[in-house]
MILOMI-703387 format. One record per atom (N, C-alpha, C, O, CB): x, y, z; residue in three letters. Coordinates in steps of 0.2 Angstrom, whole numbers, plus 5000, padded with zeros to 4 digits. Glycine has a CB too. Example, Ala and Ser with C-alpha at 12.3 -4.5 7.8 and 13.67 -1.06 7.14 Angstrom:
<recs>
506649725039ala 506249785039ala 506649845039ala 507149835042ala 505749785045ala 506449895035ser 506849955036ser 506450005039ser 506750065040ser 507049975029ser 
</recs>
This chain:
<recs>
547255955586met 547555975579met 548155935578met 548655935582met 547556045578met 548255905572lys 548855875570lys 549255915566lys 548955965562lys 548655805567lys 549855905565phe 550355945561phe 550755895557phe 551055855559phe 550755985566phe 550755915550gly 551155885545gly 551655935543gly 551655995544gly 550755855540gly 552155915539ile 552655955536ile 552755945529ile 552855885527ile 553355945540ile 552855995525arg 552955985518arg 553755975517arg 554156005519arg 552856055514arg 553855915513leu 554555895511leu 554855945506leu 554455975502leu 554455825508leu 555455945505pro 555855985500pro 555855945494pro 556355925491pro 556556005502pro 555255925491asn 555155885485asn 555155925479asn 555255895473asn 554555845485asn 555055995480ser 555156035474ser 555456105477ser 555556115483ser 554456055471ser 555656145472gly 555956205475gly 556756205475gly 556956155472gly 555656225482gly 557056255477pro 557756265476pro 558156215480pro 558756205479pro 557956335479pro 557856185485leu 558256135489leu 558056065488leu 558156015492leu 558156155497leu 557656045483ala 557455985481ala 557955935479ala 558155945473ala 556855985476ala 558155885483asn 558555835481asn 558455775486asn 558155785491asn 559355855481asn 558755715484arg 558655655488arg 558855665495arg 558555645500arg 558955595485arg 559455685496lys 559755695502lys 559355735507lys 559255715513lys 560455725502lys 559055795505asn 558655835509asn 558055805510asn 557755815516asn 558555905505asn 557755775505ile 557055745507ile 557155695512ile 556755685517ile 556755715500ile 557655645512val 557755595517val 557855625524val 557655605529val 558255545515val 558355675524glu 558555705530glu 557955735534glu 557855725540glu 559055755529glu 557555775530val 556955805533val 556455755535val 556155755541val 556555855528val 556255705531ala 555855645533ala 556055615539ala 555655595544ala 555755595527ala 556655595540asp 556955555546asp 556855605552asp 556655575557asp 557655535545asp 556955665551glu 556955705557glu 556255725559glu 556055725565glu 557355775556glu 555755725554ala 555055735556ala 554755675560ala 554455685564ala 554655745549ala 554955615558glu 554755555562glu 555055555569glu 554655545574glu 554855495558glu 555655575569lys 556055575576lys 555655625580lys 555655615586lys 556755595575lys 555455685578leu 555255735582leu 554455725584leu 554255755588leu 555255805578leu 554155685580gly 553455665582gly 552955705577gly 552355705580gly 553355675589gly 553155725572phe 552655755567phe 552155705565phe 552255645565phe 552955785561phe 551455725564his 550955675562his 551055645555his 550955595553his 550255715562his 551355695550ser 551355675543ser 551855705539ser 552055765541ser 550655685540ser 552055675534leu 552455705528leu 552055725522leu 551655685521leu 553055665527leu 552155775519trp 551755795513trp 552155825508trp 552655845508trp 551255855515trp 551855805502gln 552155835496gln 551655855491gln 551055825491gln 552755795493gln 551755905487asn 551255925481asn 551455885475asn 551855835475asn 551355995480asn 551055895470asp 551055845464asp 551055885457asp 550555925456asp 550555795464asp 551555875453his 551555895446his 551955845442his 552455815445his 551855975445his 551855845436ile 552255805431ile 552755845427ile 553355825427ile 551755765427ile 552455895425val 552855945421val 552956005425val 552556035428val 552555965414val 553656035426trp 553756085430trp 554356125427trp 554856095426trp 553956065438trp 554256185425gly 554756225422gly 555156275426gly 555056285432gly 554456265416gly 555656305423thr 556156355426thr 555756415429thr 555856435434thr 556656375421thr 555256435425glu 554856495428glu 554456475434glu 554456515438glu 554456525422glu 554156425433gln 553756395439gln 554156385445gln 553956405451gln 553356335437gln 554756355444his 555256345449his 555456415453his 555556405459his 555856315446his 555456465450arg 555656535453arg 555056565456arg 555156615460arg 555956575448arg 554456555453thr 553856595455thr 553356555459thr 552856595462thr 553556625449thr 553356495460his 552856455464his 553256415469his 553356355468his 552456415459his 553456445474leu 553856415479leu 553356375484leu 552956405487leu 554256465483leu 553556315485ser 553156275490ser 553556245495ser 553356215500ser 552756215486ser 554256255495ser 554656235500ser 555356275499ser 555456295493ser 554856155500ser 555756275504gly 556356325504gly 556156395504gly 555756415508gly 556656305497gly 556556435501ser 556356505501ser 556656545495ser 557056515491ser 556656535508ser 556456605494ala 556656645489ala 557456655489ala 557756655484ala 556356715488ala 557656655495glu 558456665496glu 558856605494glu 559456615492glu 558556685503glu 558556545493ala 558856485491ala 558856485484ala 559256435481ala 558556425495ala 558556525480leu 558556515473leu 559256535470leu 559456585473leu 557956555470leu 559456505465gln 560056525462gln 560056515455gln 559556485452gln 560656475464gln 560456545451gln 560456545444gln 560656475442gln 561056435445gln 560956595441gln 560256455436arg 560456385433arg 560256325437arg 560556275436arg 561156385431arg 559756335442gln 559556275446gln 559056235441gln 558656265437gln 559256295452gln 559156175442ser 558656125438ser 558056135442ser 558056125448ser 558956055438ser 557456135438pro 556756145442pro 556556075444pro 556056045442pro 556256175437pro 556956045449asn 556755975452asn 556055975455asn 555856015458asn 557255955457asn 555755925453phe 555055905456phe 554955835456phe 554855805451phe 554455945452phe 555055805462phe 555055735463phe 554355705463phe 553855735467phe 555355715470phe 554155655459glu 553555635458glu 553255605465glu 553655575469glu 553555575453glu 552655615466ser 552355615473ser 552255535475ser 552555525481ser 551655645473ser 551955495471val 551855425474val 552455385475val 552555345479val 551355395469val 552955395470thr 553555355471thr 553955375476thr 554255345480thr 553955355464thr 553955445477thr 554355475483thr 554055455490thr 554455435494thr 554355555482thr 553455455490leu 553155435497leu 553155365498leu 553255345504leu 552355455497leu 553155325493ser 553255245493ser 553955235496ser 554055195501ser 553155215487ser 554455265493tyr 555155265496tyr 555155285503tyr 555455245507tyr 555655305492tyr 554855335505leu 554955355512leu 554555315517leu 554755305522leu 554655435513leu 553955295514ala 553555245519ala 553955185520ala 553855155526ala 552855225515ala 554355165516gly 554755105517gly 555355115522gly 555555065525gly 555055075511gly 555555175522arg 556155195527arg 555855205534arg 556255185539arg 556455255525arg 555255235535leu 554955255541leu 554455205544leu 554255165540leu 554755325540leu 554355215550arg 553855165553arg 553255195556arg 552755155557arg 554255125559arg 553155255557lys 552655285561lys 552255345557lys 551655345557lys 552855305568lys 552655385554ile 552355445552ile 551955435545ile 552055385541ile 552955495550ile 551355465545asn 550955465539asn 551255495533asn 551655545534asn 550255495541asn 551055475527val 551255505521val 550655535517val 550155495516val 551655455517val 550655595514gly 550155625511gly 550355665505gly 550855695504gly 549755665516gly 549855665500val 549855705494val 549355765495val 548755755496val 549755665488val 549655825494ala 549155885494ala 549355935488ala 549755975489ala 549255925501ala 549055925483val 548555865481val 548855835475val 549155865470val 547855895480val 548555775474leu 548755735468leu 548255765462leu 547655765463leu 548555655469leu 548655775456val 548255805451val 547955745447val 548255715442val 548655845446val 547355715449leu 547155655447leu 547055645440leu 547255585437leu 546455635451leu 546755685436pro 546655675429pro 547255665425pro 547255635419pro 546255735426pro 547855675427leu 548555665424leu 548755595423leu 549155575420leu 549055705427leu 548355555428arg 548555485428arg 548055435424arg 547555455423arg 548655465435arg 548355375423asn 547955325421asn 547555295427asn 547855275432asn 548255265417asn 546955295427leu 546555285433leu 546655215436leu 546755215442leu 545755295432leu 546655165432val 546755095434val 547455095437val 547555055443val 546655045429val 547955115434val 548655115436val 548755155443val 549055125447val 549155145431val 548455215443ile 548555255450ile 548155215455ile 548455225461ile 548355325449ile 547655185454ala 547255155459ala 547655095462ala 547655085468ala 546555125457ala 547955065458lys 548455005460lys 549055035464lys 549155005469lys 548654965454lys 549355085461glu 549955115465glu 549755135472glu 550155125477glu 550255165461glu 549155175472leu 549055205479leu 548855145484leu 548955155490leu 548455255478leu 548455095481ala 548255035486ala 548955005488ala 548954985494ala 547854985482ala 549454995484asn 550054965486asn 550455005491asn 550654985496asn 550454965479asn 550455075490leu 550755125495leu 550355115502leu 550755115507leu 550655195492leu 549755115502asp 549355105508asp 549555035512asp 549555035518asp 548655115507asp 549554985508val 549754925511val 550454925513val 550654895519val 549654865505val 550954945509leu 551654945511leu 551754995517leu 552254985521leu 552154965505leu 551355045518ser 551455085524ser 551055065529ser 551055105534ser 551255165521ser 550655015529glu 550254985534glu 549655035536glu 549555045542glu 550654975540glu 549455065531gly 548855105531gly 548955185533gly 548555215536gly 548355085537gly 549555205531arg 549755275533arg 549655325527arg 549955385528arg 550455275535arg 549355305522leu 549255355517leu 548655405518leu 548155385520leu 549055315510leu 548755465516ile 548255515516ile 548255545509ile 548755575507ile 548355575522ile 547655545506leu 547655565499leu 547255625498leu 546655625499leu 547355505495leu 547555685496gly 547155735493gly 547155735486gly 547655725483gly 547455805496gly 546555755483val 546555755475val 546255825473val 545855855477val 546155695473val 546355835467ala 546055895464ala 546155895456ala 546555855454ala 546455965466ala 545755935452pro 545755935445pro 546455965442pro 546555955437pro 545155965442pro 546756005446gly 547356045444gly 547156115444gly 546656135442gly 547556015437gly 547656155446ala 547556225447ala 547456255440ala 547756235435ala 548156265451ala 547056315439pro 546956345433pro 547656375430pro 548056395434pro 546456405433pro 547756375424lys 548356395420lys 548956365422lys 549256335417lys 548456475422lys 549156355428ile 549856325429ile 549856255427ile 550456235426ile 549956335437ile 549356215427thr 549356145425thr 549256135418thr 549256075416thr 548856105430thr 549056185414glu 548856175407glu 549356135403glu 549256095399glu 548656235404glu 550056155404pro 550556125400pro 550556045401pro 550756005397pro 551256155401pro 550456025408glu 550455955410glu 549955915406glu 550055865404glu 550355955417glu 549355945406phe 548755905402phe 548955895395phe 548855845392phe 548155945403phe 549255955392ala 549455945385ala 549955895384ala 549955855379ala 549756015382ala 550455885389ala 551055835388ala 550755765389ala 551055725385ala 551555855394ala 550255755393val 550055685393val 549455665389val 549155615389val 549855665401val 549155715385gly 548655705381gly 547955705384gly 547555665382gly 548755645377gly 547855745389val 547155745393val 546855805392val 547155865392val 547255725401val 546255815390pro 545855875389pro 545855915395pro 545455905400pro 545155865386pro 546155975395tyr 546256015401tyr 545556045403tyr 545456045409tyr 546756075399tyr 545156065398asn 544456095400asn 543956045402asn 543456065405asn 544256125393asn 544155985402glu 543755935405glu 543955905412glu 543755845414glu 543655875400glu 544455935415arg 544855905420arg 544355895426arg 544455845430arg 545455945422arg 543855935427gly 543455935433gly 542955875432gly 542955835437gly 543055995434gly 542755865426lys 542255805425lys 542655735426lys 542455685428lys 541955805418lys 543355745423ile 543755685424ile 543855665431ile 543855605433ile 544355695420ile 544055715435thr 544155705442thr 543555675445thr 543655625449thr 544355765445thr 542955695444asp 542355665448asp 542255595446asp 542155555450asp 541755705446asp 542355585439glu 542255515437glu 542855465440glu 542655405442glu 542255505430glu 543455495440tyr 543955455443tyr 543955435450tyr 544055385452tyr 544655485442tyr 543655485454ile 543555475461ile 543055415462ile 543155365466ile 543355535465ile 542555415459asn 542055355459asn 542355295457asn 542255245460asn 541455375455asn 542755295452ala 543055235449ala 543555205454ala 543655145455ala 543355245442ala 543955245457ile 544455225461ile 544255195468ile 544455145470ile 544955285463ile 543655225470arg 543355195476arg 543055125474arg 543055075478arg 542755235478arg 542855115468arg 542555045466arg 543154995466arg 543054945468arg 542255055459arg 543755015463ile 544254975463ile 544554955470ile 544754895471ile 544855005459ile 544555005474trp 544754985481trp 544354945485trp 544554915490trp 544955055485trp 543654945484ser 543154915488ser 542954845486ser 542754805490ser 542554965489ser 542854835479asp 542554775476asp 543054725474asp 543554745472asp 542054795470asp 542854665475asp 543354615473asp 543354605465asp 543854595463asp 543154545476asp 542754615462leu 542754615455leu 542454675452leu 541854675450leu 542354545452leu 542754735453pro 542454795451pro 542354805444pro 542754785439pro 542954855454pro 541854835442ser 541654855435ser 541454935435ser 541254955440ser 541154815432ser 541654965430phe 541455035429phe 541355055422phe 541755035418phe 541955085433phe 540855095421ser 540755115414ser 540655195414ser 540155215416ser 540155085410ser 541155235411gly 541055305411gly 541355335405gly 541555295400gly 541455335417gly 541255395404lys 541555435398lys 542255425398lys 542555425392lys 541255505398lys 542655435403tyr 543355435403tyr 543755375406tyr 544355365404tyr 543555495408tyr 543355325409val 543655265411val 543155215411val 542555225413val 544055275418val 543355155409ala 542855095409ala 543255035410ala 543855025407ala 542455095402ala 543054985414phe 543354925415phe 542854875418phe 542254895420phe 543954925420phe 542954805417lys 542454765418lys 542754705422lys 543154665420lys 542054735412lys 542554695428gln 542754635432gln 543454625433gln 543754575431gln 542354575430gln 543854685434val 544554675435val 544754655442val 544454685447val 544854745433val 545154615443glu 545454585449glu 546054625451glu 546654615448glu 545554515449glu 546054675455ile 546654715457ile 546754705465ile 546354735469ile 546554785455ile 547254675467phe 547454655474phe 548154675474phe 548554675470phe 547254585476phe 548454695481pro 548054695487pro 547554755487pro 547754805484pro 548454695493pro 547054755491lys 546654805493lys 546954845498lys 547454825502lys 545954785495lys 546854915498pro 547154955504pro 546954925511pro 546454895512pro 546855025503pro 547454945515val 547354925522val 546754965525val 546254935528val 547954945527val 546755025523gln 546155075525gln 545555055520gln 545755055514gln 546355145525gln 545055035522arg 544455015518arg 543855065517arg 543455055521arg 544254945520arg 543955115513pro 544555135509pro 544955195512pro 544655215517pro 544355145502pro 545455215509pro 545855275512pro 545355335511pro 544955335506pro 546455285508pro 545355385515lys 545055445515lys 545255485509lys 545855485507lys 545055485521lys 544855515505ile 545055565500ile 544855635502ile 544255645502ile 544655535493ile 545355675502leu 545255745504leu 545255785497leu 545655775493leu 545755775509leu 544755835497ile 544655865491ile 545055935491ile 544955975496ile 543955885489ile 545455955487gly 545856015486gly 545356065483gly 544956055480gly 546456005483gly 545556135485gly 545256185481gly 545056245486gly 544756225492gly 544556165478gly 545256305484gly 545056355489gly 545656395491gly 546056375496gly 544656335494gly 545856455488glu 546356495490glu 546056565493glu 546456605495glu 546856505485glu 545356565492arg 545056625495arg 544356595498arg 543956635500arg 544956675490arg 544256535499gly 543656505501gly 543456445497gly 543756435492gly 543156555501gly 542956415499ile 542756355495ile 542256375489ile 541756405490ile 542456295499ile 542456345483ser 542056365477ser 541456315477ser 541456265480ser 542456355471ser 540956335473pro 540356295472pro 540556225470pro 540256175472pro 539856325468pro 540956225465arg 541156155462arg 541556115467arg 541456055468arg 541656165456arg 542056145471ala 542356105476ala 541956085482ala 541956035484ala 542956155479ala 541456125483leu 540956115489leu 540556045487leu 540456005491leu 540456165490leu 540356045480lys 539955995478lys 540355925478lys 540155875480lys 539656005471lys 541055935476arg 541455875475arg 541655855482arg 541655795483arg 542155895472arg 541755895487val 541855875494val 541255835497val 541355775500val 541955935499val 540655855496val 540155825500val 539855765496val 539655715499val 539555875500val 539855765489glu 539655705485glu 540155655485glu 539955595484glu 539455735479glu 540855675484leu 541355625483leu 541855615488leu 542255565488leu 541655635476leu 541955665492gly 542555665497gly 542455645504gly 541855635506gly 542855735496gly 542955645508asp 542955635515asp 543155695519asp 543255695525asp 543355575517asp 543355745515gly 543655805518gly 543855855513gly 543755845507gly 544155785523gly 544155915516trp 544255975512trp 544955995514trp 545155995520trp 543756025513trp 545456005509ile 546156025511ile 546256085506ile 546656085501ile 546655965509ile 546156145508pro 546256205505pro 546956235507pro 547256205511pro 545756265506pro 547156295504ala 547756325505ala 547756395507ala 547356435503ala 548256315499ala 548056425511tyr 548156495513tyr 547556525515tyr 547456585513tyr 548456525507tyr 547056495518leu 546456525520leu 546556555527leu 546956525531leu 545856475520leu 546156605529thr 546156635536thr 545656585540thr 545256555537thr 545856705535thr 545656595546pro 545256555550pro 544456575549pro 544056525549pro 545356575558pro 544356635547asp 543656655545asp 543456615539asp 542856595538asp 543556725544asp 543856615534glu 543756575528glu 543656505529glu 543256475526glu 544256595522glu 544056475533ile 543956405535ile 543356395538ile 542956345537ile 544556375540ile 543156435543ser 542456435546ser 541956435541ser 541456395542ser 542456485551ser 541956485537glu 541456485532glu 541356425527glu 540856405526glu 541556545527glu 541956395525gly 541956335521gly 541656275525gly 541256235522gly 542656325519gly 541856275531arg 541656215535arg 540856225536arg 540456175536arg 541956215542arg 540656285537met 539856295538met 539556275531met 538956235532met 539756365539met 539756285526lys 539456275519lys 539456195518lys 538956165516lys 539856305513lys 540056165520ile 540056085520ile 539556055524ile 539256005522ile 540756065521ile 539456085530ser 539056055535ser 538256065533ser 537856015533ser 539056085542ser 538156125530glu 537456135527glu 537356085522glu 536756055521glu 537356205525glu 537756085517glu 537656035511glu 537655965513glu 537255925510glu 538256045506glu 538055945518ala 538055875520ala 537355855523ala 537055805522ala 538555865526ala 537155905528arg 536455885531arg 535955885525arg 535455845526arg 536255945536arg 535955925520arg 535455925515arg 535455855511arg 534955835509arg 535555985510arg 536055825510thr 536155765507thr 536155705511thr 536255645508thr 536755765502thr 536055715517gly 536055655522gly 536655625524gly 536655575527gly 535655605518gly 537255665524arg 537855645526arg 537955675533arg 537755725535arg 538455665521arg 538355645537asp 538555665544asp 539055725543asp 539655715541asp 538855615548asp 538955785545pro 539355845544pro 540055835548pro 540555855547pro 539055905547pro 539955795554lys 540555785558lys 541055735555lys 541655725558lys 540355755565lys 540855695550ser 541255645547ser 541855675542ser 542255645540ser 540855595543ser 541755745541phe 542255775536phe 542855795539phe 542855835544phe 541855825532phe 543455775537met 544055805539met 544255875536met 544155875530met 544655755538met 544455925540ile 544655985537ile 545355995539ile 545556005545ile 544156045540ile 545756005534ser 546456015534ser 546556085530ser 546156105527ser 546855955532ser 547156105531his 547356165527his 548156165527his 548456135531his 547156225530his 548456195521glu 549156205521glu 549356275520glu 548956315518glu 549356165514glu 549856295523thr 550056365524thr 550856375525thr 551156325528thr 549656395529thr 551056425523phe 551756445524phe 551856455532phe 551356475535phe 552056505520phe 552456445534ala 552556455541ala 553356475542ala 553756445539ala 552456395546ala 553456515547leu 554156535549leu 554056555556leu 553756605558leu 554456595544leu 554456515560ile 554456525567ile 555156545570ile 555656505568ile 554156455571ile 555156595574his 555756615576his 555656655583his 555056675584his 556156675571his 556156645588asn 555956675594asn 555856755594asn 555556775599asn 556556665599asn 556056785589asp 555956855588asp 555456865582asp 555556845576asp 556656895586asp 554856885583ser 554356895578ser 554556945573ser 554356935567ser 553656915581ser 554856995574asp 555057045569asp 555557015565asp 555557025559asp 555357105573asp 556056975567lys 556456935563lys 556156885559lys 556356875553lys 556956895567lys 555656855561ala 555256805557ala 554856835551ala 554856815546ala 554656775562ala 554656895553ser 554356935547ser 554856955542ser 554656955536ser 553957005550ser 555356975544gln 555956995540gln 556156935535gln 556256945529gln 556557025543gln 556256885538leu 556456825535leu 555956795530leu 556156765525leu 556656765540leu 555356805531ser 554856775527ser 554656825521ser 554256805516ser 554156765531ser 554856885521lys 554656935516lys 554656915509lys 554156915505lys 554957005517lys 555256895507ser 555456885500ser 554956825497ser 554756825492ser 556156875499ser 554956775501thr 554556715499thr 553856735499thr 553456705494thr 554656655504thr 553556765504leu 552856785504leu 552656825498leu 552156815495leu 552656825510leu 553156865496leu 552956915490leu 552956875483leu 552756895478leu 553456965489leu 553156805483thr 553156765477thr 552456735476thr 552256715471thr 553656705477thr 552056735482ser 551356705482ser 550756755483ser 550256745482ser 551356655487ser 550956815486phe 550456865488phe 550556935486phe 551156945484phe 550356865496phe 550056975486val 550157035483val 550557085487val 550757135485val 549457065482val 550557065494ser 550957105498ser 551157065504ser 550857005505ser 550557165501ser 551657085508gln 551857045514gln 551257045519gln 551156995522gln 552457075517gln 550957105520glu 550357105524glu 549857055523glu 549557015527glu 550057175524glu 549657045516glu 549156995514glu 549456925516glu 549056885518glu 548957005507glu 550156915514gly 550456855516gly 550356835523gly 550256775525gly 551156855513gly 550556875527glu 550556865534glu 549856855537glu 549756815542glu 550956915538glu 549356885534lys 548656875536lys 548456795535lys 548056775538lys 548256915532lys 548756765530arg 548556695528arg 549056645530arg 549056585527arg 548456695520arg 549556665534thr 550156615535thr 550256615543thr 549956645547thr 550756625531thr 550756575545leu 550956575552leu 551656605552leu 552156565552leu 550956495554leu 551756665554ile 552356695554ile 552456735561ile 552056765563ile 552456755549ile 552956715565gly 553056745571gly 553456705576gly 553756645575gly 552356765574gly 553456725583asn 553756685588asn 553256625590asn 552656625588asn 553956725594asn 553456585594pro 553056525596pro 552356545599pro 551856515597pro 553456485601pro 552356595603lys 551656615606lys 551256645600lys 550656625600lys 551756675611lys 551456685596val 551056715590val 550856655586val 550256655584val 551456755586val 551256605584val 551056545580val 550556505584val 550056485581val 551656505578val 550656495590thr 550156455594thr 549456485594thr 548956455593thr 550456445601thr 549456555596asp 548856585596asp 548456585590asp 547856575589asp 548956665598asp 548856595584arg 548556595577arg 548256525576arg 547656515573arg 548956615572arg 548656465578leu 548356405577leu 547756385581leu 547356345579leu 548956355578leu 547756415587arg 547156405591arg 546556425587arg 545956395588arg 547256435598arg 546556485584lys 546056505580lys 545756465574lys 545156455573lys 546156575577lys 546256425571tyr 546056375566tyr 545756315570tyr 545256295567tyr 546756355562tyr 546056295575lys 545756245579lys 544956255581lys 544556215580lys 546156225585lys 544856315583glu 544256345586glu 543756335580glu 543156325581glu 544256415588glu 543956355574val 543456355568val 543356285565val 543056275560val 543656405563val 543756235568gly 543656165565gly 544156135561gly 544056075558gly 543056165562gly 544756165561ala 545256135557ala 545556075561ala 545756085567ala 545856185555ala 545656015558asp 545855955561asp 546655945560asp 546955915564asp 545555895558asp 546855975555met 547655965553met 547856025550met 547556055546met 547755905549met 548556045551thr 548856095547thr 549456065544thr 549956035547thr 549056155552thr 549556075537glu 550156055534glu 550656125534glu 550456175531glu 550056035527glu 551256115537leu 551656175538leu 552156175532leu 552556125531leu 552056175544leu 552156225528lys 552656235523lys 553156285525lys 553056345524lys 552256265516lys 553656265529phe 554156305532phe 554556345527phe 554656325521phe 554556275536phe 554656405528ile 555056455524ile 555856445527ile 555956465532ile 554856525524ile 556256425523tyr 556956415525tyr 557456415519tyr 557356395514tyr 557056345529tyr 558056455521pro 558556455516pro 559056395515pro 559356395510pro 558956525517pro 559056355520asp 559456295520asp 559156245525asp 558756265529asp 560156315522asp 559356185524ile 559056125528ile 559256135536ile 558756125539ile 559356065526ile 559856155538pro 559856165545pro 559356215548pro 559156205554pro 560556195546pro 559256265544ser 558756315547ser 558056285547ser 557656295552ser 558656375542ser 557856235543leu 557256205543leu 557256155549leu 556756155553leu 557156165537leu 557756115550leu 557756075556leu 557756105562leu 557356085567leu 558456035556leu 558056165563glu 557956205569glu 557256235570glu 557056225576glu 558456275568glu 556956255565met 556256275565met 555756215567met 555256225571met 555956305559met 555856155564met 555456095566met 555556085573met 555056065577met 555756035562met 556156085576thr 556256075583thr 555956125587thr 555556105592thr 556956065585thr 555956185586leu 555656245590leu 554956235590leu 554556245595leu 555856305587leu 554656215584phe 553956205583phe 553656155588phe 553156155591phe 553756195576phe 553956095587met 553756035591met 553856045599met 553556015603met 554155975589met 554356085600asn 554556095608asn 554056145611asn 553856145616asn 555256115609asn 553956205607glu 553556255610glu 552856275607glu 552456305611glu 553956315608glu 552656245602val 551956255599val 551556185600val 551056195602val 552056275592val 551856135597ala 551456075597ala 551156045603ala 550556025604ala 551856015594ala 551556055609pro 551256035615pro 550556065617pro 550156035621pro 551756045621pro 550456125615ser 549856155617ser 549256125614ser 548656135615ser 549856235614ser 549356075609phe 548756045605phe 548755975606phe 548455935602phe 548856065598phe 549055945611glu 549155875612glu 548455845615glu 548355785615glu 549655855617glu 548055885618lys 547455865621lys 546855885617lys 546255865619lys 547355895629lys 
</recs>
């Protein structure tokens, strides 16, 4: 199992200095990948109630709801770093001009020497609706747009003179170079905070190379993987070809009770109770976290994106070091 880390690209500690410091340390420690999520419009209320990095304790009055754009941020980091992969979990694909984003992502893959990992999704219900209005894209058609865009972006990445004719995007014999180093990059499909939905299942098997849900239990990951395998066999695809990743909150401390205490406020921003939150996350001492990750590995998870809970950057760097020293070595073989 491989391990990535969520950057402080949004939330109470989102700024250039912190992003760079965390990225540099992640590569130094040997993490597999750097990750960030994706939104264009992000307001003060979302800033306070949808934490994806940092912690509730780090929230302050009158903070700007900073949200660093995914492709440009990862391009900057890919130029600074030499080994670590860079990923988006997940790009809200319908918000972009398809031809332009296909060019930008190909460029990022070339400049990073093939280190791009791309997750895509139509956009979460309700929370993304203002973004669609802001860029003039029909919110209620976001799923159909996503499906068409995935087909079109593969065409641009693969063909020398690609053409495509669809309802939402059309182009004829456009020459777009350079092509990605990865021919083509894998596309992971987002979707599932309680399991894989029928629409996400169809999108994964028909259009994707893998699945990247959030906050699922090992049993839910197992059920989703089983459904993907069954549908893949039915359509003639190799079930073993699909990458299964997941993203989740994490707080590692030598004292499990202390870890539970430190995670409480943040978990309550995303879950109905702390108990429900801890059921779906990685909270505890190194042994507890290792044992829980083994369950994810046993059900077929290939990678975990760790969204550490931390009130300041020194606390995050300390947890990153503890994780790589005490947990990661158990998964090296």
